[in-house]
N, C-alpha and C positions, 0 to 999 in steps of 0.2 A: 776191281772196284774197291775204293777205300772203305775200310771198316768204320762203321758209325761210332762216333765218340760217345761215351757214356757221360751223363751229368752227375754220376755218383762220385764222391770224393774217394781218396785212397783209404783203404781199410785201416781203422784205428786212429784216424785223425779227425779233426772237426773243422767245419766251416763256421765263421763268425759273422752272422748277419748283424745289422745295427743293434738290435735288441740284445744279442749275445755279447757284442762288444761293450755295451753299457754295463753289463754284469761283470765282464772281465776287467773293465776299467775301475769299477767299484772295488773288486777284490784287490787289485794292485794298489789302489789308493789307500785302503785300510792297512795293507801290509807296509807300504812306504811310510805312511804317517806314524804308525806304531813304532817302527824301527828308528825313525828319525827322532821320535820323542825320547828314546833311550840313548841318543847320541851316536847312532850307527851311520856310516857313510856308504853310499851306493857305488858299486863298481860293476863292470861288465866286460865281456870279451867276445870274440868271434865264436860262432857255432862250429867252426872247423878247427880240428886239432890233429896233430900227427898221431897216427894209430899207435905208435910206440908208447905214447903217454899212457894209454889204457892197458896195453900189454904189461907194462911195468907194474901197474897197480892191481889189475884184475886177472891177468893171465890170458893165454891164447884162446882157451875154450870159450870164455865169456865174450871176448872180443869177436870171435868168429861166429858165435851163435846169437848174440843179443844186440849187436851194433850195426849201424849202417856205414859200410866202408866202401871206398872206391880208390882207384889209382888216378891221380891227376895227370895233366899233360906233361908234367915234369918228372913223371914216373915215381911220384911220392905217394905213400900210403896215407890216406886221409880218412878221418872218422867224423861223422856228425855227433857232437858231444851227447853222451847218454846221461851224464851227471856233471855237476859243476866242481866237485871236490878236486879232481886232478888239475883242473884249470886254475883254481885259486891257489893250489899248492905251487904250481909253476910260477904264477905271478908273484907270490910271496918270496919264493926261492930266488927269483930273478933279481929282485930289488931288496933283498934282505938287509943289506948294509945301509940302504938309503931310507928305508921305512922307519917310522917312529912308533915303536911298540909301547903299549898294547894297541892292537888294531881292532876296531869294531866295524865290521864290513857286512854288507848285505847285497844281494843281487836277485833278479827275477829272470833267470835264463829260460830260453826255449830248449827243451831236451828231447832226444829221440832215442827210442829203444825198441828193438824188434822183439815183441812178445805177444802173447795171445790177448787181444783186447777183452776187457771185462769191466764190471762196475768198479769205478774208482781208478782204473788203470788203462791207459791207452798207449799207442805207439809214439805219440807226440803230446807233450804237455808243457806247461810253464810251472816253475817251482821257485818258491821263496827259499833262498839259501841264507842262513845267518851264521856268521863265524866270528868268534872272539879269540884273537891270537895274543899270546904273550903273557898270560896269567895262569899260573899253575894252581893258585889258591881256589878253594871251592866257591869263593864269591863269584867267579866267572860262571861256574855251573849253575849257581842259584839265579844269577841275573838272566841267563839265557832261558832257563825254565820259566822264570817270571815273564819274560817276553812272550813265550809260547802261550801262556795263559792269557796275557793281556790282549793278544791278537784275537782269540776267540771271544773274549768279553767285548772287545770293540766291534765285533760283528753282531753282537746282541745275545750271545749264549750266556746262560747262567751256570753257576757251579754244579748244579745237579745234572746238567746235560753232558758234561765231560769229566774225565778223570785223568790225572797224570800218574803213570805207573813207572817206578824207577828201580833200577838194579845197578850192580857194579861188576865190571869185568874182573877186578881183582878178587872179589868175593867168589866168583865162579871159578877162577883159576885155582884158588885155595881149595875149593870144594872138589875139583877134579884131581888135584894133587893128593888130597886125603883118600880118594878112591883108588889111587895108584894106577891111573889111566895113562896110556901112552898118548902121543899126539893125535893119532888117528882115532882112537877111542874117544878122546875128549871132544874132538870135532863132531863125531857121530852123535854123542850124547847131547852136545850143545844144540845141534839141529833138531834132535828129538824134543828137547825141553822147549825150544822155540814153538813147537807145534802141540805142546801138552794139552792146551785147552780145546784142541780140535780133534783129538783122538781118544778112543775109549780104553785102549789097552796100553796106556803109557807105562804103567809099572812093569808089565810083562816085557815090553820092548826094552825098557831101561835096564832090567835085570840081565837081559841077554848081552848087554854091553858092559855093565858095571858089576855084575855078579848078583847072587841071590840075596845078599844082605843090603842091597841098595835101598836107601830111604831118602826121599826128597823133602827134607824138613829143614829149611834154611832160615836163619834169623838175619835181620839187617845188620851190617857193620856200622861202625861209628860214623863213617862218612855219610851214609844214607840217613841215619838218624838225625845228624846235624842238619843236613839239607832239608829234610822234612820239617824240622823244628823251625829253621830260619824262614822257610817259605810260609809257614803258618803265621809267623810273626808279621809277615807282609800281607796277611789277609787271604792267603791261598791255602785253603784247607782240604781241597780235593786231591791230595797227593798221597799215594800209598806205595809201600814196598811190594814188588812183584818179581820173584826170582825167575819167572819164565820170560822176562824181557831180555832178549839176546842182541837184537839190532846188528846183525852182521858181525858176529862174535869176533872174527879174526881181525877186524878193522879197528875196533875201539880199544882204548887203553885204560879206561876208568869208568866213571858213572855213565849210565845209558838211561834213556827214558823214551816212553811212547805216550802219546795222548790218545785216549779212547773216547769215542762217542758212547754214552751210557744208555741212550734211548733204544727201544726195541726195534724201531724201523731202520736203523742204520748202525747197529751194534758192531763196531769194528774199530781197528786202529786207524787213526787219521793221519798222524805223522809222528816223527820222532828224531832223536839224535843222540849225542853224547860227546864224551871226551876222546879226542884223537890226536895225542901228542906226537905221534910218529908221522904226521902228515907229509913232511918234506923229505923223508928218508929216501924216497924213490929218486931224488936228485943228489944223493950222497951228501946230504947236509945234516948237521946236528939237529935234533928234535926241537920243535917250537911248541910250547903248550897251546892247545886249541880246544875249544868246545863250541858246538853248534848244532844246527838241525836244518832239515829241509821239509818244506810243506808244499804239496802240489795243489794246483788250481782245480783239478778235477774233483778230488775229494772235498775240497773246500766248498765248491759249488753244490756237491751232494748234501753237505751238512746244511747249507743255507736253504736248500729246497726242503729238506727233512723238517726243519723247524720254522718254515714259512718266513724266512728272513731275507729272501731275495728282494732287492729294492724294486720299486715300481719304475717302469721305463719312463724316463723324462727326456724329451728331445733337447739337444743342446742348441737347437735353433730357436731363438726367442720369438721371431716374427716372420710371417710370410706376407709378402705384398702381392695381392691379386690385381689383375689388370682386366679392364672391361673389354679391350680388344688390342690388336697389334699397335695401334696408334699410341698407346700408353706404355709400351715396353720401355722406351727410352726414359721418360720421366720417372717411371718406377725404378729403373736401374740407378738413376742419379740419386734418388731418395735413399735407396738401399745403401749406396756407397757412403753417403753422408752419415747414415745411422750406424754403419759399421765403424766409421771413424770415431763415433761417440760411444763405442763399446757394446753395441748389440750384434748378435749373430742373426743375419737376415738372408732369407732366400726370396727370389722373385719367381712367380709362376708364369712361365712363357707358353703354357700349353694351349692357350686360345680357347679353352673350354668355358662353359657357362660359369659365372661367378659362384653359384651355389655348389657346383662340382669342385671348384677350386678350394672353397672353404671346407667341404667334406673331406677332401684329400688331406688338407692341413690338419684337420681334426683327427683323422686316422693315423697320421704320423705323430700325433700328440704334440704338435707345435702349439704353444699356449695362446698366441695372439695373431690376429689377421687384420690387415688394412687393405682396403680396396681403393685403387686409383682410377679416377675418371675425370671428366671435365669439371665437375663441382669442386673436387678436391684440389685440382690444379689452380683454378681461379680464386678460390677462397683461402688456400693454404691452411685449411682445416681438414682433419682426417678423423674418421670414425674408427676407433680401435675396438675390435670385438674379442672378448675373452671366451675362448672356445670351451673351456671346462664348465662355465656356468651360464654361458649365453648372454652375458651382460655386455652392453656397448657404452662407449664414452667418446664424445667428440671433443678433440683437443686441438690446440694450435700446433703448428709444425714444431715450434721450439719446445713443446711440452711432451712430445712423443716418448723420448727416452726416459725422462723422469717418471712418467706414468707407468711405463712398462717395468722399469726396475723396481718401482715401489710395489707393484702387484705380482712380481715374480715370486714363486715359492722357493 
């Protein structure tokens, strides 16, 4: 006997019903519009990459434990991409001589990572990736951080609801060097610093690594001070120095940052990034200056829910045509085709149910307008348009349907 199939989805992923897709489309639109306003260009690639790409960047352990891998029919090792960075590195390296630097690129890839699902983190998500290639000056750092703040403001957040915390890999390298730490000890201390605000015995654990004279009292370097000053001149005042920001310490080469939700209901890091000038080294190429960040759609939706900033669901169907009975299916379909050619999104109700039920269904789907087609409408070429939100009705000539609806659309 065949096992009964479950209707549950795979653990750690989401189903997107129309209302969810509307929110997803809204998030993507804000991302896209913001990046394009800064002159960034959209790119993309396949979700499939050779597994060797991730082994070169992340190592065997992470690849084996956190990614979805398989052997294809050509006996090749393939991975569902867990991040976009190796892919964009490959693309830049592949056409390095043809590309015109600097590059301002962004993408919104679908990513897969096998990990324990929790708030803000799933096994599948979409992520905005922003990359600025070819500029070593801190103007690139400043621009990308400005973009990060512009995105949240374009979603409706104000300065008091989030904070940008910045640090510098070079400052931390100097700090570890002054402590006379070897590579292993520096790595251990960096991971501990990254968790500083989540543990109570930080000083005790740090002294076990760095010695009894350890003191975590760092001052910002000139780069950090300059970035904060320049951002404030651009009206971005919620930027602070935070030496606990590590951002995958081994990966970054300069300034790093994280954006934090400052509210009590969702007090956490939202997203971050930094400078990664060694991006293409895994392809045995000379470094290319790069600065960027990634922002996930899961945490972005959490923020919008926290601050009641989720958009109201609005159907993208402008009009439903109700039919009195089967005899009017054909004229209703012809009318719908004509109206679509004039720029409206139109559906026809072929359910055969009572007109009242058809109107109720359209209202439930949040379709704003309804027209019913029967003998009177066909003979007179006049149609009563019902606005479902306020219950008002208006009888108009056939030629005026489109102009009336477009005039009254929100």
